[in-house]
MDTraj code that builds the backbone (N, CA, C; nanometers):
import mdtraj as md
import numpy as np

residues = "MET PHE HIS GLY PRO PRO LEU PRO LEU SER PRO ASP VAL PRO LEU SER GLU LEU LEU ALA LEU THR ARG PRO PRO ARG GLN LEU GLY ALA TRP ILE ARG GLY ARG VAL SER ARG LEU HIS ILE HIS ARG VAL PRO GLN GLY SER PRO CYS SER VAL LEU ALA SER PRO ASP LEU GLY PHE LEU LEU GLY ARG CYS ALA GLU VAL ALA VAL ARG GLU GLY GLU ARG THR ILE VAL LEU ALA SER GLU THR VAL ILE GLU TRP ARG ALA LEU GLN VAL ALA THR ALA THR PRO TYR LEU PRO GLY LEU ASP ARG LEU GLU ALA LEU PHE PRO GLY LEU ARG SER THR THR ASN GLY PHE LEU VAL PRO VAL GLY LYS GLU SER PRO GLU GLU VAL LEU ALA LEU CYS LEU GLU GLU GLY VAL ARG VAL SER GLY SER ARG ILE VAL TYR GLY GLY LYS GLY GLY ASN ASP GLY LYS ASP GLY LYS GLY ARG".split()
xyz = np.array([
    [8.8101, 9.7150, 9.6910],
    [8.6863, 9.7769, 9.7324],
    [8.6852, 9.7870, 9.8842],
    [8.6506, 9.8999, 9.9385],
    [8.6468, 9.9231, 10.0825],
    [8.5031, 9.9050, 10.1290],
    [8.4806, 9.8130, 10.2215],
    [8.3461, 9.7850, 10.2713],
    [8.3341, 9.8297, 10.4158],
    [8.2266, 9.9011, 10.4476],
    [8.2026, 9.9415, 10.5851],
    [8.2888, 10.0586, 10.6275],
    [8.2744, 10.0969, 10.7533],
    [8.3517, 10.2110, 10.8034],
    [8.4963, 10.1727, 10.8303],
    [8.5870, 10.2707, 10.8224],
    [8.7257, 10.2414, 10.8603],
    [8.7322, 10.2141, 11.0100],
    [8.8255, 10.1298, 11.0498],
    [8.8417, 10.0924, 11.1903],
    [8.9829, 10.1274, 11.2358],
    [9.0003, 10.1506, 11.3668],
    [9.1359, 10.1778, 11.4159],
    [9.2231, 10.0533, 11.4048],
    [9.3530, 10.0768, 11.3927],
    [9.4487, 9.9670, 11.3822],
    [9.4588, 9.8923, 11.5148],
    [9.4854, 9.7655, 11.5044],
    [9.5081, 9.6834, 11.6218],
    [9.6400, 9.7260, 11.6867],
    [9.6492, 9.7185, 11.8187],
    [9.7747, 9.7576, 11.8851],
    [9.8925, 9.6671, 11.8494],
    [9.8663, 9.5516, 11.7903],
    [9.9772, 9.4626, 11.7577],
    [10.0282, 9.4780, 11.6148],
    [9.9891, 9.5856, 11.5443],
    [10.0442, 9.6125, 11.4109],
    [10.1921, 9.6475, 11.4277],
    [10.2805, 9.5767, 11.3580],
    [10.4240, 9.6037, 11.3726],
    [10.4605, 9.7443, 11.3218],
    [10.5491, 9.8106, 11.3924],
    [10.5961, 9.9427, 11.3500],
    [10.6602, 9.9348, 11.2120],
    [10.7275, 9.8257, 11.1845],
    [10.7930, 9.8113, 11.0544],
    [10.6896, 9.8155, 10.9416],
    [10.5702, 9.7618, 10.9658],
    [10.4645, 9.7649, 10.8647],
    [10.4187, 9.9083, 10.8390],
    [10.3992, 9.9855, 10.9455],
    [10.3574, 10.1252, 10.9289],
    [10.4651, 10.2068, 10.8587],
    [10.5901, 10.1877, 10.8981],
    [10.6992, 10.2621, 10.8352],
    [10.7136, 10.2239, 10.6875],
    [10.6857, 10.0997, 10.6541],
    [10.6946, 10.0557, 10.5148],
    [10.5851, 10.1203, 10.4290],
    [10.4737, 10.1614, 10.4897],
    [10.3632, 10.2217, 10.4163],
    [10.3791, 10.3726, 10.3948],
    [10.4794, 10.4326, 10.4596],
    [10.4988, 10.5776, 10.4454],
    [10.5566, 10.6109, 10.3086],
    [10.5235, 10.7320, 10.2635],
    [10.5786, 10.7818, 10.1368],
    [10.6450, 10.9161, 10.1654],
    [10.7746, 10.9139, 10.1972],
    [10.8456, 11.0392, 10.2268],
    [10.8294, 11.1386, 10.1130],
    [10.8241, 11.2663, 10.1389],
    [10.8435, 11.3301, 10.2686],
    [10.7147, 11.3417, 10.3494],
    [10.6071, 11.2804, 10.3030],
    [10.4797, 11.2900, 10.3750],
    [10.4843, 11.2127, 10.5053],
    [10.4105, 11.2657, 10.6022],
    [10.3933, 11.1967, 10.7291],
    [10.2662, 11.1135, 10.7196],
    [10.2730, 10.9880, 10.7586],
    [10.1577, 10.8997, 10.7571],
    [10.0875, 10.9063, 10.8915],
    [9.9565, 10.9211, 10.8906],
    [9.8779, 10.9128, 11.0132],
    [9.8382, 10.7686, 11.0360],
    [9.8416, 10.7230, 11.1596],
    [9.8003, 10.5861, 11.1939],
    [9.6936, 10.5963, 11.3016],
    [9.5711, 10.5578, 11.2669],
    [9.4603, 10.5614, 11.3628],
    [9.4675, 10.4348, 11.4463],
    [9.4974, 10.4498, 11.5738],
    [9.5204, 10.3356, 11.6620],
    [9.4199, 10.3338, 11.7761],
    [9.3978, 10.2149, 11.8280],
    [9.3202, 10.2029, 11.9512],
    [9.4159, 10.2261, 12.0666],
    [9.3660, 10.2833, 12.1738],
    [9.4518, 10.3001, 12.2894],
    [9.4286, 10.4319, 12.3591],
    [9.5086, 10.4554, 12.4599],
    [9.4929, 10.5741, 12.5436],
    [9.5969, 10.6821, 12.5166],
    [9.6927, 10.6542, 12.4313],
    [9.7956, 10.7528, 12.3981],
    [9.7312, 10.8661, 12.3201],
    [9.7599, 10.9919, 12.3553],
    [9.6988, 11.1019, 12.2806],
    [9.7679, 11.1212, 12.1461],
    [9.9000, 11.1151, 12.1418],
    [9.9778, 11.1265, 12.0177],
    [10.1106, 11.0570, 12.0357],
    [10.1582, 11.0018, 11.9281],
    [10.2863, 10.9343, 11.9313],
    [10.3534, 10.9550, 11.7969],
    [10.4723, 11.0134, 11.7970],
    [10.5502, 11.0326, 11.6737],
    [10.6508, 10.9196, 11.6627],
    [10.6540, 10.8555, 11.5469],
    [10.7484, 10.7468, 11.5211],
    [10.8319, 10.7889, 11.4012],
    [10.9623, 10.7908, 11.4177],
    [11.0519, 10.8323, 11.3093],
    [11.1523, 10.7220, 11.2811],
    [11.1872, 10.7077, 11.1545],
    [11.2971, 10.6194, 11.1154],
    [11.3798, 10.6967, 11.0141],
    [11.5070, 10.7045, 11.0394],
    [11.5954, 10.7754, 10.9476],
    [11.6942, 10.6740, 10.8894],
    [11.6551, 10.6104, 10.7792],
    [11.7459, 10.5152, 10.7154],
    [11.8492, 10.5902, 10.6320],
    [11.9310, 10.5187, 10.5595],
    [12.0317, 10.5829, 10.4756],
    [11.9665, 10.6660, 10.3663],
    [11.8481, 10.6241, 10.3220],
    [11.7761, 10.7000, 10.2190],
    [11.6983, 10.8149, 10.2823],
    [11.5729, 10.8254, 10.2498],
    [11.4907, 10.9342, 10.3016],
    [11.4242, 10.8956, 10.4337],
    [11.3985, 10.9935, 10.5193],
    [11.3375, 10.9649, 10.6497],
    [11.1886, 10.9327, 10.6368],
    [11.1391, 10.8517, 10.7291],
    [10.9965, 10.8169, 10.7353],
    [10.9408, 10.8682, 10.8672],
    [10.8133, 10.9067, 10.8649],
    [10.7512, 10.9567, 10.9864],
    [10.6067, 10.9089, 10.9930],
    [10.5674, 10.8608, 11.1117],
    [10.4302, 10.8179, 11.1366],
    [10.3796, 10.8925, 11.2593],
    [10.2609, 10.9494, 11.2489],
    [10.1945, 11.0128, 11.3621],
    [10.0788, 10.9219, 11.4006],
    [10.0841, 10.8636, 11.5202],
    [9.9822, 10.7693, 11.5652],
    [9.8950, 10.8354, 11.6716],
    [9.7627, 10.8154, 11.6612],
    [9.6700, 10.8744, 11.7566],
    [9.5377, 10.7976, 11.7542],
    [9.4670, 10.7936, 11.8676],
    [9.3330, 10.7355, 11.8680],
    [9.2273, 10.8349, 11.8183],
    [9.2670, 10.9574, 11.7887],
    [9.1757, 11.0628, 11.7426],
    [9.1871, 11.0773, 11.5904],
    [9.0929, 11.0169, 11.5176],
    [9.0974, 11.0195, 11.3718],
    [9.0866, 11.1622, 11.3181],
    [9.0023, 11.2441, 11.3774],
    [8.9886, 11.3832, 11.3328],
    [9.1200, 11.4591, 11.3426],
    [9.1943, 11.4358, 11.4499],
    [9.3262, 11.4979, 11.4681],
    [9.4193, 11.4599, 11.3532],
    [9.4213, 11.3311, 11.3177],
    [9.5090, 11.2833, 11.2103],
    [9.4672, 11.3383, 11.0747],
    [9.3362, 11.3443, 11.0495],
    [9.2879, 11.3923, 10.9196],
    [9.3271, 11.5371, 10.8950],
    [9.3403, 11.6148, 11.0010],
    [9.3792, 11.7548, 10.9873],
    [9.5289, 11.7764, 10.9734],
    [9.6084, 11.6717, 10.9948],
    [9.7534, 11.6888, 10.9957],
    [9.8294, 11.6015, 10.8972],
    [9.7645, 11.4997, 10.8436],
    [9.8329, 11.4057, 10.7553],
    [9.7569, 11.3926, 10.6235],
    [9.8292, 11.3837, 10.5137],
    [9.7656, 11.3669, 10.3827],
    [9.7096, 11.2265, 10.3653],
    [9.7664, 11.1297, 10.4378],
    [9.7207, 10.9913, 10.4298],
    [9.7123, 10.9324, 10.5699],
    [9.6175, 10.8388, 10.5886],
    [9.6032, 10.7722, 10.7178],
    [9.5957, 10.6216, 10.6968],
    [9.6570, 10.5484, 10.7893],
    [9.6488, 10.4023, 10.7897],
    [9.5341, 10.3636, 10.8820],
    [9.4424, 10.2825, 10.8303],
    [9.3269, 10.2346, 10.9059],
    [9.3162, 10.0845, 10.8830],
    [9.2203, 10.0237, 10.9488],
    [9.1996, 9.8807, 10.9341],
    [9.0705, 9.8564, 10.8576],
    [9.0772, 9.7628, 10.7647],
    [8.9596, 9.7115, 10.6967],
    [8.9617, 9.5614, 10.7184],
    [8.8752, 9.5134, 10.8059],
    [8.8814, 9.3725, 10.8442],
    [9.0134, 9.3466, 10.9141],
    [9.0939, 9.2594, 10.8582],
    [9.2255, 9.2294, 10.9160],
    [9.3388, 9.2996, 10.8433],
    [9.3061, 9.3747, 10.7370],
    [9.4094, 9.4404, 10.6552],
    [9.4369, 9.5816, 10.7043],
    [9.5623, 9.6212, 10.6949],
    [9.6003, 9.7604, 10.7146],
    [9.5965, 9.8253, 10.5772],
    [9.5271, 9.9367, 10.5663],
    [9.5122, 10.0032, 10.4377],
    [9.5400, 10.1517, 10.4558],
    [9.6017, 10.2136, 10.3563],
    [9.6312, 10.3569, 10.3596],
    [9.5320, 10.4274, 10.2680],
    [9.4653, 10.5288, 10.3225],
    [9.3679, 10.6072, 10.2464],
    [9.4065, 10.7541, 10.2487],
    [9.3719, 10.8237, 10.1436],
    [9.3899, 10.9691, 10.1424],
    [9.2971, 11.0292, 10.2472],
    [9.3471, 11.1246, 10.3233],
    [9.2649, 11.1891, 10.4264],
    [9.1386, 11.2497, 10.3675],
    [9.1504, 11.3067, 10.2478],
    [9.0334, 11.3670, 10.1821],
    [8.9230, 11.2644, 10.1590],
    [8.9610, 11.1409, 10.1279],
    [8.8629, 11.0343, 10.1074],
    [8.7868, 11.0063, 10.2359],
    [8.8592, 10.9937, 10.3462],
    [8.7962, 10.9634, 10.4748],
    [8.7077, 11.0810, 10.5187],
    [8.7528, 11.2031, 10.4937],
    [8.6724, 11.3211, 10.5296],
    [8.5390, 11.3193, 10.4555],
    [8.5400, 11.2766, 10.3300],
    [8.4149, 11.2686, 10.2535],
    [8.3178, 11.1677, 10.3127],
    [8.3676, 11.0697, 10.3858],
    [8.2826, 10.9681, 10.4481],
    [8.2245, 11.0156, 10.5807],
    [8.2634, 11.1320, 10.6271],
    [8.2231, 11.1822, 10.7587],
    [8.0750, 11.2169, 10.7611],
    [8.0073, 11.1748, 10.8683],
    [7.8653, 11.2055, 10.8839],
    [7.8378, 11.2385, 11.0300],
    [7.7348, 11.3191, 11.0510],
    [7.6893, 11.3496, 11.1863],
    [7.5732, 11.2564, 11.2167],
    [7.5884, 11.1758, 11.3197],
    [7.4810, 11.0883, 11.3646],
    [7.4064, 11.1621, 11.4754],
    [7.2790, 11.1856, 11.4538],
    [7.1977, 11.2615, 11.5480],
    [7.0943, 11.1692, 11.6101],
    [7.0939, 11.1617, 11.7423],
    [6.9917, 11.0864, 11.8158],
    [6.8866, 11.1865, 11.8610],
    [6.7608, 11.1500, 11.8427],
    [6.6521, 11.2415, 11.8782],
    [6.5776, 11.1903, 12.0003],
    [6.5125, 11.2837, 12.0677],
    [6.4395, 11.2522, 12.1906],
    [6.2978, 11.2031, 12.1631],
    [6.2515, 11.2139, 12.0388],
    [6.1162, 11.1700, 12.0059],
    [6.1199, 11.0820, 11.8819],
    [6.0276, 10.9864, 11.8720],
    [6.0264, 10.9008, 11.7536],
    [5.9814, 10.9753, 11.6276],
    [5.9030, 11.0802, 11.6459],
    [5.8560, 11.1593, 11.5316],
    [5.9524, 11.2749, 11.5106],
    [5.9938, 11.2965, 11.3873],
    [6.0883, 11.4029, 11.3580],
    [6.0171, 11.5205, 11.2926],
    [5.9811, 11.6208, 11.3713],
    [5.9194, 11.7386, 11.3104],
    [6.0207, 11.8099, 11.2215],
    [5.9758, 11.8544, 11.1061],
    [6.0643, 11.9280, 11.0170],
    [6.1583, 11.8402, 10.9374],
    [6.1347, 11.7083, 10.9354],
    [6.2250, 11.6182, 10.8643],
    [6.2280, 11.6494, 10.7142],
    [6.1120, 11.6821, 10.6569],
    [6.1087, 11.7147, 10.5141],
    [6.1990, 11.8336, 10.4839],
    [6.1924, 11.9348, 10.5705],
    [6.2771, 12.0528, 10.5509],
    [6.4254, 12.0169, 10.5688],
    [6.4557, 11.9338, 10.6692],
    [6.5946, 11.8915, 10.6903],
    [6.6471, 11.8128, 10.5708],
    [6.5614, 11.7262, 10.5128],
    [6.6022, 11.6508, 10.3943],
    [6.6315, 11.7443, 10.2774],
    [6.5544, 11.8530, 10.2682],
    [6.5783, 11.9514, 10.1616],
    [6.7086, 12.0282, 10.1869],
    [6.7370, 12.0571, 10.3143],
    [6.8579, 12.1316, 10.3495],
    [6.9841, 12.0461, 10.3415],
    [6.9711, 11.9172, 10.3714],
    [7.0865, 11.8278, 10.3771],
    [7.0661, 11.7097, 10.2833],
    [7.1067, 11.7244, 10.1586],
    [7.0953, 11.6119, 10.0651],
    [7.1726, 11.4918, 10.1196],
    [7.1151, 11.3760, 10.1079],
    [7.1815, 11.2554, 10.1564],
    [7.1437, 11.2191, 10.2986],
    [7.0586, 11.2994, 10.3645],
    [7.0149, 11.2682, 10.5002],
    [6.9462, 11.1320, 10.4995],
    [6.9817, 11.0485, 10.5967],
    [6.9199, 10.9165, 10.6090],
    [6.8572, 10.9025, 10.7462],
    [6.7344, 10.8589, 10.7500],
    [6.6642, 10.8348, 10.8751],
    [6.7129, 10.7032, 10.9352],
    [6.7298, 10.6988, 11.0678],
    [6.7696, 10.5775, 11.1387],
    [6.6652, 10.5490, 11.2465],
    [6.6792, 10.4380, 11.3164],
    [6.5813, 10.4031, 11.4189],
    [6.5800, 10.5015, 11.5351],
    [6.6935, 10.5627, 11.5649],
    [6.7021, 10.6554, 11.6786],
    [6.7177, 10.8009, 11.6375],
    [6.7125, 10.8305, 11.5093],
    [6.7339, 10.9681, 11.4646],
    [6.7667, 10.9701, 11.3173],
    [6.8833, 11.0307, 11.2827],
    [6.9218, 11.0395, 11.1426],
    [7.0706, 11.0641, 11.1284],
    [7.1213, 11.0407, 11.0073],
    [7.2603, 11.0641, 10.9695],
    [7.2638, 11.1729, 10.8637],
    [7.3548, 11.2685, 10.8791],
    [7.3712, 11.3751, 10.7813],
    [7.5157, 11.3738, 10.7333],
    [7.5393, 11.3499, 10.6039],
    [7.6762, 11.3599, 10.5529],
    [7.7260, 11.5037, 10.5708],
    [7.8417, 11.5198, 10.6330],
    [7.8923, 11.6551, 10.6552],
    [8.0230, 11.6837, 10.5835],
    [8.1010, 11.5805, 10.5479],
    [8.2277, 11.6053, 10.4799],
    [8.3092, 11.7084, 10.5547],
    [8.3411, 11.8186, 10.4877],
    [8.4202, 11.9252, 10.5501],
    [8.3331, 12.0293, 10.6198],
    [8.2013, 12.0158, 10.6103],
    [8.1100, 12.1137, 10.6686],
    [8.1104, 12.1037, 10.8212],
    [8.0505, 12.2022, 10.8843],
    [8.0463, 12.2094, 11.0293],
    [7.9267, 12.1321, 11.0851],
    [7.9511, 12.0353, 11.1736],
    [7.8397, 11.9646, 11.2374],
    [7.7542, 12.0593, 11.3228],
    [7.8164, 12.1641, 11.3742],
    [7.7426, 12.2608, 11.4571],
    [7.6320, 12.3296, 11.3773],
    [7.6560, 12.3518, 11.2474],
    [7.5530, 12.4124, 11.1629],
    [7.4324, 12.3198, 11.1508],
    [7.4568, 12.1914, 11.1376],
    [7.3481, 12.0935, 11.1293],
    [7.2675, 12.0969, 11.2583],
    [7.3369, 12.0964, 11.3721],
    [7.2675, 12.0977, 11.5008],
    [7.1887, 12.2267, 11.5212],
    [7.2426, 12.3391, 11.4751],
    [7.1708, 12.4665, 11.4864],
    [7.0417, 12.4634, 11.4041],
    [7.0487, 12.4065, 11.2845],
    [6.9281, 12.3957, 11.2022],
    [6.8263, 12.3006, 11.2641],
    [6.8731, 12.1964, 11.3308],
    [6.7808, 12.1071, 11.4015],
    [6.7049, 12.1845, 11.5082],
    [6.7746, 12.2691, 11.5801],
    [6.7120, 12.3522, 11.6833],
    [6.6078, 12.4444, 11.6217],
    [6.6442, 12.5084, 11.5108],
    [6.5502, 12.5973, 11.4413],
    [6.4251, 12.5237, 11.3956],
    [6.4408, 12.3970, 11.3554],
    [6.3286, 12.3179, 11.3035],
    [6.2504, 12.2474, 11.4136],
    [6.2900, 12.2646, 11.5379],
    [6.2177, 12.2034, 11.6491],
    [6.2504, 12.0570, 11.6723],
    [6.3622, 12.0102, 11.6185],
    [6.4034, 11.8715, 11.6401],
    [6.4760, 11.8635, 11.7739],
    [6.4240, 11.7821, 11.8651],
    [6.4861, 11.7667, 11.9974],
    [6.5993, 11.6658, 11.9887],
    [6.7208, 11.7146, 11.9980],
    [6.8406, 11.6299, 11.9851],
    [6.8819, 11.5832, 12.1237],
    [6.8961, 11.4516, 12.1400],
    [6.9408, 11.3985, 12.2690],
    [7.0894, 11.3641, 12.2676],
    [7.1497, 11.3606, 12.1499],
    [7.2921, 11.3328, 12.1405],
    [7.3374, 11.3354, 11.9954],
    [7.4663, 11.3506, 11.9764],
    [7.5220, 11.3481, 11.8411],
    [7.6678, 11.3062, 11.8486],
    [7.7167, 11.2543, 11.7357],
    [7.8581, 11.2177, 11.7257],
    [7.8957, 11.2091, 11.5785],
    [8.0240, 11.2228, 11.5533],
    [8.0767, 11.2088, 11.4177],
    [8.1058, 11.0610, 11.3954],
    [8.0608, 11.0104, 11.2802],
    [8.0902, 10.8731, 11.2406],
    [8.1501, 10.8756, 11.1005],
    [8.2220, 10.7712, 11.0673],
    [8.2829, 10.7594, 10.9344],
    [8.2300, 10.6326, 10.8714],
    [8.1606, 10.6460, 10.7619],
    [8.1047, 10.5295, 10.6937],
    [8.1727, 10.5101, 10.5606],
    [8.2488, 10.4024, 10.5464],
    [8.3135, 10.3730, 10.4189],
    [8.2097, 10.3471, 10.3119],
    [8.2436, 10.3791, 10.1900],
    [8.1512, 10.3593, 10.0790],
    [8.1981, 10.2417, 9.9974],
    [8.1073, 10.1527, 9.9645],
    [8.1398, 10.0466, 9.8698],
    [8.1707, 10.1130, 9.7365],
    [8.2452, 10.0460, 9.6547],
    [8.2776, 10.1044, 9.5257],
    [8.4159, 10.1644, 9.5227],
    [8.4839, 10.1728, 9.6356],
    [8.6218, 10.2175, 9.6358],
    [8.7019, 10.1073, 9.5692],
    [8.7606, 10.1374, 9.4570],
    [8.8319, 10.0345, 9.3817],
    [8.9766, 10.0197, 9.4239],
    [9.0141, 10.0832, 9.5361],
    [9.1499, 10.0689, 9.5853],
    [9.2466, 10.1673, 9.5249],
    [9.2030, 10.2531, 9.4320],
    [9.2947, 10.3473, 9.3671],
    [9.3455, 10.4529, 9.4645],
    [9.2672, 10.4809, 9.5721],
    [9.3134, 10.5816, 9.6667],
    [9.3615, 10.5157, 9.7950],
    [9.3884, 10.3877, 9.7928],
    [9.4396, 10.3203, 9.9111],
    [9.5290, 10.2053, 9.8696],
    [9.6139, 10.1640, 9.9621],
    [9.6972, 10.0467, 9.9369],
    [9.6986, 9.9650, 10.0622],
    [9.6990, 9.8387, 10.0509],
    [9.6954, 9.7528, 10.1691],
    [9.8101, 9.6546, 10.1675],
    [9.8131, 9.5714, 10.2705],
    [9.9185, 9.4677, 10.2753],
    [9.8607, 9.3376, 10.2306],
])
top = md.Topology()
chain = top.add_chain()
for i, resn in enumerate(residues, 1):
    res = top.add_residue(resn, chain, resSeq=i)
    for name in ("N", "CA", "C"):
        top.add_atom(name, md.element.get_by_symbol(name[0]), res)
traj = md.Trajectory(xyz[None], top)
């Protein structure tokens, strides 16, 4: 079961561990903390080659790799990119405590959750810009927004493997 949002891998995860999690011919994405924009790691053993694409940009990896390695607590776990994309939400911070048009936004965006500073809208593969445009139309004053990934309880591990 996956609890909470996925986290970037610790910089001290051994390369051998990441290479062992790859399933050739697929390239494994590794979401890492750090300042490197992209790093390709290849191993060509006597059998089939392994490839890991490491980046601190999870969105970049989700668009290029079928699977990504992330951290859950202290474990390294591999998840299907499609699974992580489904967990994607737009976190919207508002400039006022009262949200005008919230009822309409809830009707437009099933799953919208109100927070202390604004609201969360599940976006999956949808465009966050569309959500922000509708906020403007509804008179919601947005002071900031960002993409967040919230893991869902109930993942029985069938779409991930850990160490």
